[in-house]
N, C-alpha and C positions, 0 to 999 in steps of 0.2 A: 379451087382446091390449095390444100394444105397439105403439107407433108410433117404426119404429124408418126405418133410412137409408133399406131398401127400400120403405117403407111400412106401414101400420099391421096387423100381421100376431100371428098366435098360433104359439108355437116348437111344432115338429112332427118326427117322425124322430128321428133321431142328436142332432140338434142340441137336442129336447127332453128325451133322456133324460140326456144331460149337465147341463143345468140345473137338470131335476128331482131329481138325483141334490145335485150340490151345495146345492139348498133345503133338503134334507134333512140334510145335513152340518152345513150353516149353524144351522139352526133348532136342531138335537141341541148342538153348543157352547153357545150361548145358551144352551138351558134349565138345562143343568147351569151355568153361571156365574149364572144368577138363583136357582135352588134352594139355592146356597152363598152367597149374598146377595152375588156379589164383579161386579164389571161388569168385562167382557171389552174394553179397548180396542182397537179395530180400525183405527186409524189415519185416519178421514176425521170431523171433527167435527159433519158434518149426520147422520151417526148415531151418532157416539156420546154427542150430547147427548140420545138419546131418551131417554125413562124407561127403565130395568132392565128391568122385568117385561111392557113390551111389545114389547123388540127383538124376542125369536123369534118373535112371532105377525105383527110386519110383513113379517119375510122371507117368511111363508108367504101374505100378503097379496100381496105382489109377485109371489111364486111363481104366485098363484092369475090374476094377470094376465096375465103371462107367458104360461103354458099354456094358460090358457082363452079363452073367448068374451066375457067380459064390455067393458065399452065402454072402450076406454085412458082411465084416469083420470086423466091429465094429468102434467105435468113439473113434478116439486120436487126441491129435493136432497135428500131425505132416501128420497126411491123410489130415483133416480137412482143415489143412492150405494149402494143394497142392489145394485142388478143391477152395481156392479163389484165389492162384496163377494164376491156368488159367485163371478165369474169368479176373485177373490182365492183364492178354499177353493179353485178347481179347480187354481188353480197352487199353492198350498201343499200339496196331498195328492199333486199329481206329484213335486214337491220329496222328499215323505218316500220316497214309492215308489224314487224315484233313489238315496237317501241308503239306505234298507235294502238296494236291491239291491246297490248298493255294499259295502256290508257281509257279504253274505252270504260263509261261505267253503266250503259244499258243492255242489256243480253242480246244478243242476238247472231248469227254469224258472220264472224270477220270476213273482211276480205283480203284474200292473200294471194294475188293471180301470181305473185313472182316466185311464192314457197312451192305453188302448184306446178309449175314450168319447171324449177329447179327437182321438184318430186320423179316428172313423169321424166324428164331427161336421164334422169340418175338411174332409174327401174329401166329404161328402155335400153341405156349403154352398159348396165351393170347387172343384170339378170334377172328381170321382171318384177311383175308387180309386189315380190315378197320377198325381193331382195334385204336385207340388212346389213351391218357388221358389227355384227355381237350385240345388238341390240333389240328391241321389237320393232315392228315395221313404222315409219314413222307419219302423221296424219300432214296434211298441208295447213292447220292452222297449229300447229304446234310451237311453240316457244321456246324450244331447246336452241340457242345459237350456237352452240357447240357443233353439235350434231349437224347442221346447216351449213357451216363452215366448214365440214369435215366435206361432206358431199359436193359443194362446191369446188375446194381443192382437187377432189380427187376428178370431176368433169375437166376440170382444168388441166391436170395432169394428162386428160386423154388426146389433148392438143398442145402442146409444150413441151416438148423435150426437157428443156431447163430453162434456166433464167441469169444466163449470162448477160442479158443487158441492164440487171440492177447492178453490176458491177463496173457499168460505164467509166465512172469518177474516176476509178484507179487504172482502167486503159488509159483514158483521155490525159489522166495529170502526169503518167510516168515518163521517164524522158523515152524517147522513140525506139530505141534498141531495146529498153527494158520492155519494153511494151509489145513489141513483136516478137521477143525470147518468149513472153509469157502466153501471149498466142498461141505460138509453134506448141507450146509446153502442153497446152488445153484443147488444142486442137480447136482453136475458132480460127476462123475464115481472117485475112488482112485484112479486108472491105469491112467487116462485122459493126463494127461501133462508126466507121466515118462513112458508110455505103449512105446517100441520100436519097429521099423518097423521089420519085420521078415529078418532071415539072409538071403539072396540070394544066392542059387546055380549057375553053371556054366550054370544047366539045365534049372533055374529059369531066369537067365539073356539071354539065349540062346530065349528061350521063348519069353520075351519081346523083344528082338530085330526082331522078325517076327513081333511080334503086331506092332513095330515101321516102320519094311519097308511096312506092308501093310497097315499102315494109310498115310500114305507120298505117296505110290503111289496112293491111290485111289484120291487123289488130282491132283496129277500128270498128271493120267488119263482120269481124269470128263471131260466130253462134255462140253461145250458153254452152260454157265447155261441163262435162260431168264432175260432181265429185268424187275424188277420191278419201276415200275413208276406209279403216282397218287395212289400210295396206292392200286395196281391190280397187278397181274402176268401176263404179256403178252405172 
């Protein structure tokens, strides 16, 4: 469960499918980097400072909270940053799809699984198949990156309250009394930045590996998805 602006909830349906796929993709990127002994900088200090070998498992841990029924773990800079990184992963995959589509020289239906997932989640969460924001309904093969980025931002804000974790440098580098005064003024919990992830036992890692395998296999075994055209399911 996760405490979202809409209340404490477990992600379900199309929103759940999108985030679950992002969990798998980001975990795999981090695992590859860790196996090569290479840190993968993702641009958010709250996450980048975490131990290299635990980063992939913490992504799964946050995924477990977002997709499962366990009690909400509480807000910390490290776990909220992972939520944003999942949506950054989604936007990165959408950008890659669009870039590959624009490079295609032969006609044919473009591969756009990430855009289809985003579109399904957006329509499910924001009003149905014909929803749009002052624009015509978007097709999954659209190359309008600005519109995709807007949809992803809206989906992100259905889960994240704010982005206090992006200010970690400011608070961690300030004198302790100044930092505490700023947190009190802004309503940030005293241990929001200093709170550390739970120590993961071998049993925890095994459980999270099982979750990863289940999510990965879910997408590999998924049947062909219906096409979304002209704003409707067919």
